[in-house]
KOLZA-951556 format. One line per 10 residues: number of its first residue (from 1); their letters; for each residue y, x, z of N, C-alpha, C. Coordinates in steps of 0.2 Angstrom, whole numbers, plus 5000, padded with zeros to 4 digits. Example, Ala and Ser with C-alpha at 12.3 -4.5 7.8 and 13.67 -1.06 7.14 Angstrom:
<rs>
1> AS> 4972 5066 5039 4978 5062 5039 4984 5066 5039; 4989 5064 5035 4995 5068 5036 5000 5064 5039 .
</rs>
This chain:
<rs>
1> XXXXXXXXXX> 4980 4905 4946 4984 4908 4951 4984 4916 4950; 4989 4918 4948 4990 4926 4948 4997 4928 4948; 4999 4934 4949 5005 4937 4950 5006 4943 4946; 5011 4944 4942 5012 4949 4938 5018 4953 4940; 5017 4960 4940 5022 4965 4942 5023 4970 4937; 5030 4971 4935 5031 4977 4931 5035 4982 4935; 5033 4988 4933 5035 4994 4937 5037 5000 4932; 5042 5004 4934 5044 5010 4931 5041 5015 4936; 5036 5019 4934 5033 5024 4938 5036 5031 4938; 5037 5034 4944 5039 5041 4944 5034 5045 4947 .
11> XXXXXXXXXX> 5029 5049 4943 5024 5053 4946 5027 5059 4949; 5022 5062 4953 5024 5069 4957 5030 5068 4961; 5031 5063 4964 5036 5062 4969 5034 5065 4976; 5039 5065 4980 5037 5068 4987 5034 5063 4992; 5035 5056 4990 5033 5051 4994 5031 5045 4990; 5026 5041 4992 5024 5034 4989 5029 5029 4991; 5033 5026 4987 5038 5021 4989 5040 5017 4983; 5041 5011 4985 5044 5006 4980 5051 5005 4981; 5055 5005 4976 5062 5004 4977 5065 4999 4971; 5070 4996 4973 5074 4991 4968 5079 4995 4965 .
21> XXXXXXXXXX> 5080 4995 4959 5085 4998 4955 5088 4993 4950; 5094 4991 4951 5098 4986 4947 5093 4980 4947; 5090 4978 4941 5086 4973 4940 5079 4975 4938; 5077 4981 4940 5070 4983 4939 5067 4987 4946; 5061 4987 4946 5057 4990 4951 5055 4997 4949; 5056 5002 4954 5053 5009 4953 5048 5011 4958; 5043 5013 4956 5038 5016 4961 5037 5023 4961; 5039 5026 4966 5038 5034 4966 5031 5035 4969; 5027 5039 4966 5020 5040 4968 5019 5048 4968; 5015 5050 4973 5014 5058 4973 5009 5061 4968 .
31> XXXXXXXXXX> 5005 5057 4966 5000 5059 4961 5003 5061 4954; 5000 5066 4951 5002 5068 4945 4999 5063 4939; 5002 5063 4934 5000 5059 4928 4994 5062 4924; 4989 5064 4928 4983 5068 4924 4977 5064 4926; 4973 5063 4920 4966 5060 4921 4966 5053 4925; 4972 5049 4924 4972 5043 4927 4973 5043 4935; 4974 5049 4938 4975 5050 4945 4981 5045 4947; 4987 5045 4944 4993 5041 4946 4991 5034 4946; 4987 5032 4941 4986 5025 4940 4981 5022 4946; 4977 5027 4948 4972 5025 4954 4976 5025 4960 .
41> XXXXXXXXXX> 4981 5030 4961 4985 5030 4967 4990 5024 4967; 4992 5022 4962 4997 5016 4961 4993 5010 4964; 4987 5009 4961 4982 5003 4963 4981 5003 4970; 4979 5009 4973 4978 5010 4980 4984 5008 4984; 4990 5010 4982 4997 5008 4985 4998 5001 4985; 4997 4998 4979 4998 4991 4978 4994 4987 4982; 4987 4988 4983 4982 4985 4986 4984 4985 4994; 4986 4990 4996 4988 4991 5003 4994 4987 5005; 4999 4988 5000 5006 4985 5001 5006 4977 5001; 5001 4975 4996 5001 4967 4995 4995 4964 4999 .
51> XXXXXXXXXX> 4991 4968 5003 4986 4966 5007 4981 4962 5002; 4979 4965 4997 4973 4962 4993 4969 4967 4990; 4963 4965 4988 4958 4970 4986 4960 4974 4980; 4958 4980 4980 4959 4984 4974 4956 4981 4967; 4951 4978 4968 4947 4975 4962 4951 4969 4959; 4955 4967 4963 4959 4961 4960 4966 4963 4957; 4967 4969 4957 4973 4972 4953 4971 4975 4947; 4974 4972 4941 4972 4975 4935 4979 4978 4932; 4978 4984 4929 4983 4987 4925 4983 4984 4918; 4987 4980 4916 4987 4976 4909 4991 4979 4904 .
61> XXXXXXXXXX> 4995 4984 4905 4999 4987 4900 5002 4994 4903; 5003 4999 4899 5006 5005 4901 5001 5010 4904; 4995 5010 4901 4990 5015 4904 4993 5022 4904; 4996 5024 4899 4999 5031 4898 5006 5031 4898; 5009 5026 4900 5017 5026 4900 5019 5025 4907; 5026 5027 4908 5029 5026 4914 5030 5019 4916; 5031 5015 4911 5032 5008 4912 5025 5004 4912; 5024 5001 4917 5017 4998 4918 5018 4991 4920; 5012 4987 4919 5012 4980 4921 5005 4979 4924; 5006 4976 4930 5000 4974 4934 4999 4967 4935 .
71> XXXXXXXXXX> 4993 4965 4935 4991 4958 4936 4987 4958 4943; 4989 4953 4948 4986 4952 4954 4982 4946 4953; 4976 4946 4953 4972 4940 4951 4971 4935 4957; 4972 4938 4963 4971 4933 4969 4977 4932 4973; 4983 4933 4970 4989 4931 4973 4993 4926 4968; 4996 4921 4972 5000 4916 4968 5007 4919 4967; 5011 4917 4962 5017 4920 4961 5021 4920 4967; 5021 4914 4971 5024 4914 4978 5022 4919 4983; 5016 4920 4983 5013 4925 4988 5015 4932 4986; 5015 4933 4980 5017 4940 4977 5024 4941 4978 .
81> XXXXXXXXXX> 5028 4936 4977 5035 4937 4978 5037 4938 4985; 5034 4934 4989 5035 4935 4997 5033 4942 4999; 5027 4944 4997 5025 4951 4999 5030 4957 4996; 5032 4956 4990 5036 4960 4987 5043 4961 4991; 5046 4955 4992 5052 4955 4996 5051 4958 5003; 5046 4957 5006 5044 4961 5013 5044 4968 5012; 5041 4970 5006 5040 4977 5005 5046 4981 5003; 5051 4977 5000 5057 4980 4998 5062 4980 5004; 5061 4976 5009 5066 4976 5014 5064 4980 5020; 5059 4984 5019 5056 4989 5024 5060 4995 5023 .
</rs>
């Protein structure tokens, strides 16, 4: 049981926000891409947004790239998609 999420990240934004663009997801994040700060802030944002522990979210690809892939260990695909839909509709 796990959920995978692919994001295009825009660091140094004015606000932390997830938006849908065509058929991809873009996450605007305020942290700069220095010393893993953006990755930490992304995980904090995702944990809060998906109501799951930070320790259950793994960055599985894109450590130094704007295109990132996250694995949510404690969410089923259905739970993840439901939370994502709620997040995008706010």
